[in-house]
MIZA-432053 format. One record per residue (C-alpha): x negated, y, z negated. Coordinates in Angstrom, 2 decimals. Layout:
<nodes>
u: X&v: Y&w: Z;
...
</nodes>
This chain:
<nodes>
u: -15.29&v: -117.10&w: 37.66;
u: -11.78&v: -116.73&w: 40.04;
u: -10.77&v: -118.93&w: 42.45;
u: -8.89&v: -117.66&w: 45.62;
u: -5.50&v: -120.17&w: 45.64;
u: -7.20&v: -121.12&w: 48.90;
u: -9.82&v: -122.77&w: 47.07;
u: -7.55&v: -124.91&w: 45.08;
u: -5.72&v: -128.20&w: 45.02;
u: -2.24&v: -127.54&w: 42.84;
u: -1.25&v: -131.09&w: 41.61;
u: 0.48&v: -132.38&w: 38.83;
u: -1.36&v: -134.75&w: 36.22;
u: 1.10&v: -137.57&w: 34.33;
u: 0.50&v: -139.95&w: 32.25;
u: 1.12&v: -143.62&w: 33.89;
u: 0.37&v: -146.36&w: 30.74;
u: -3.05&v: -146.35&w: 30.09;
u: -3.97&v: -143.42&w: 33.07;
u: -3.36&v: -140.06&w: 34.03;
u: -2.07&v: -139.74&w: 37.80;
u: -2.68&v: -136.96&w: 39.43;
u: 0.05&v: -136.27&w: 41.88;
u: -0.30&v: -133.58&w: 44.80;
u: 2.50&v: -130.23&w: 43.70;
u: 3.80&v: -130.36&w: 47.35;
u: 5.19&v: -133.75&w: 46.83;
u: 6.98&v: -133.20&w: 43.68;
u: 10.61&v: -132.46&w: 43.86;
u: 11.63&v: -131.69&w: 40.36;
u: 10.79&v: -132.88&w: 37.15;
u: 12.97&v: -134.15&w: 34.80;
u: 13.59&v: -135.90&w: 31.15;
u: 16.12&v: -138.23&w: 29.38;
u: 17.24&v: -139.61&w: 32.96;
u: 20.06&v: -142.20&w: 32.45;
u: 18.20&v: -145.09&w: 34.71;
u: 21.03&v: -147.67&w: 36.17;
u: 18.85&v: -150.99&w: 37.20;
u: 18.63&v: -152.47&w: 39.83;
u: 19.39&v: -156.49&w: 39.71;
u: 16.85&v: -158.92&w: 41.12;
u: 14.08&v: -156.06&w: 41.35;
u: 10.78&v: -156.56&w: 40.28;
u: 9.35&v: -155.38&w: 37.19;
u: 7.98&v: -152.31&w: 38.26;
u: 11.33&v: -151.37&w: 39.57;
u: 12.66&v: -150.27&w: 36.39;
u: 16.01&v: -148.73&w: 37.67;
u: 17.44&v: -146.01&w: 40.26;
u: 18.84&v: -142.47&w: 38.84;
u: 21.69&v: -140.32&w: 40.70;
u: 19.71&v: -136.93&w: 41.37;
u: 21.16&v: -134.29&w: 43.58;
u: 23.66&v: -136.47&w: 45.46;
u: 21.16&v: -139.62&w: 46.23;
u: 20.25&v: -142.91&w: 44.18;
u: 16.89&v: -142.57&w: 44.01;
u: 14.35&v: -145.52&w: 43.31;
u: 12.46&v: -145.33&w: 39.76;
u: 9.14&v: -146.72&w: 39.48;
u: 6.80&v: -147.35&w: 36.68;
u: 3.36&v: -146.43&w: 38.38;
u: 2.02&v: -148.66&w: 35.58;
u: 3.57&v: -151.86&w: 36.03;
u: 2.99&v: -151.65&w: 39.63;
u: -0.86&v: -150.82&w: 39.30;
u: -1.22&v: -152.78&w: 36.34;
u: -2.31&v: -149.79&w: 34.13;
u: 0.33&v: -150.93&w: 31.37;
u: 4.06&v: -151.12&w: 30.51;
u: 5.70&v: -148.45&w: 30.00;
u: 9.71&v: -148.65&w: 28.40;
u: 12.42&v: -146.71&w: 30.14;
u: 13.59&v: -144.66&w: 26.74;
u: 16.31&v: -142.69&w: 26.26;
u: 13.83&v: -139.47&w: 25.84;
u: 11.72&v: -140.89&w: 29.41;
u: 10.15&v: -138.08&w: 31.62;
u: 10.68&v: -138.65&w: 35.19;
u: 9.31&v: -137.16&w: 38.28;
u: 10.97&v: -136.71&w: 41.63;
u: 9.05&v: -137.21&w: 44.57;
u: 9.30&v: -135.93&w: 48.41;
u: 8.87&v: -139.80&w: 49.99;
u: 6.85&v: -138.88&w: 53.34;
u: 7.42&v: -141.87&w: 55.35;
u: 9.74&v: -140.61&w: 56.80;
u: 13.41&v: -142.41&w: 55.93;
u: 15.85&v: -140.38&w: 56.68;
u: 17.97&v: -142.94&w: 53.78;
u: 15.42&v: -142.71&w: 51.02;
u: 13.82&v: -139.25&w: 51.12;
u: 13.16&v: -139.54&w: 47.56;
u: 12.22&v: -141.83&w: 44.78;
u: 10.67&v: -141.37&w: 41.11;
u: 8.03&v: -141.89&w: 38.76;
u: 7.88&v: -142.58&w: 35.26;
u: 5.91&v: -141.22&w: 32.97;
u: 5.19&v: -140.51&w: 29.36;
u: 4.48&v: -137.11&w: 28.85;
u: 5.58&v: -134.03&w: 30.16;
u: 4.10&v: -133.88&w: 33.37;
u: 1.30&v: -131.35&w: 33.47;
u: 0.97&v: -128.41&w: 36.39;
u: -3.00&v: -128.01&w: 36.90;
u: -5.30&v: -125.94&w: 40.03;
u: -8.34&v: -127.50&w: 40.16;
u: -10.91&v: -126.22&w: 42.67;
u: -11.89&v: -127.86&w: 45.52;
u: -15.76&v: -128.23&w: 44.44;
u: -14.23&v: -129.73&w: 41.08;
u: -12.20&v: -132.74&w: 42.35;
u: -15.15&v: -135.74&w: 42.55;
u: -14.28&v: -138.89&w: 43.80;
u: -15.50&v: -141.77&w: 41.18;
u: -16.70&v: -144.80&w: 43.30;
u: -17.67&v: -146.75&w: 39.75;
u: -15.05&v: -149.10&w: 40.63;
u: -15.39&v: -152.28&w: 43.95;
u: -11.89&v: -152.65&w: 43.61;
u: -9.42&v: -150.32&w: 42.89;
u: -5.58&v: -150.76&w: 40.97;
u: -2.95&v: -151.97&w: 43.56;
u: -0.86&v: -148.58&w: 44.68;
u: -3.95&v: -146.07&w: 43.60;
u: -5.80&v: -144.43&w: 46.74;
u: -9.22&v: -143.39&w: 44.90;
u: -9.99&v: -142.42&w: 41.21;
u: -11.55&v: -138.74&w: 40.73;
u: -12.78&v: -137.07&w: 38.02;
u: -11.45&v: -133.74&w: 36.87;
u: -13.99&v: -132.02&w: 34.82;
u: -15.09&v: -135.17&w: 31.98;
u: -12.29&v: -137.33&w: 32.29;
u: -10.69&v: -139.28&w: 35.49;
u: -6.93&v: -139.76&w: 37.07;
u: -5.91&v: -142.14&w: 40.01;
u: -4.67&v: -140.56&w: 42.94;
u: -1.79&v: -143.04&w: 43.95;
u: -1.51&v: -143.99&w: 47.18;
u: 2.20&v: -142.81&w: 48.34;
u: 2.51&v: -144.77&w: 51.22;
u: 1.65&v: -148.09&w: 49.41;
u: 3.66&v: -146.96&w: 47.12;
u: 6.60&v: -146.21&w: 49.78;
u: 5.86&v: -149.76&w: 51.44;
u: 6.05&v: -151.51&w: 48.44;
u: 9.48&v: -150.01&w: 47.65;
u: 11.24&v: -150.51&w: 51.23;
u: 10.06&v: -154.04&w: 50.61;
u: 11.14&v: -154.74&w: 47.20;
u: 14.51&v: -152.79&w: 47.36;
u: 15.29&v: -152.42&w: 51.49;
u: 18.10&v: -149.43&w: 51.87;
u: 20.83&v: -150.91&w: 53.78;
u: 20.88&v: -149.08&w: 57.41;
</nodes>
């Protein structure tokens, strides 16, 4: 059965620690690999550093560390997804997430994306767990990620 484009949700699946994370495709600015990471002094463990991207210093977050889904080491062949920040901060229009595997573009039929309500409490930074067929993925709370980033790593004004 084919679906019209408005019957699909386009997304990007990444691996973050022990979990798959589904990102809205519209928020993804670029996917890259082997990105040099500059450390940020006195940063929380989930803020692994920053990357230089198109003239911006973009903070790099470990979603796995922030949400308690495991550890993601920063290695020379790391993969990064740069996301458009939706919070309206003109001094930080982007942030990036570390991933262990190359991101996968997917199209999910709207009726194929089901909420999984089996957990009473969700991990920090998670909006919802969804079922994609027989596998689950986490939908990040992008507003909460930006708020945590603003608190831990304020932008000088």
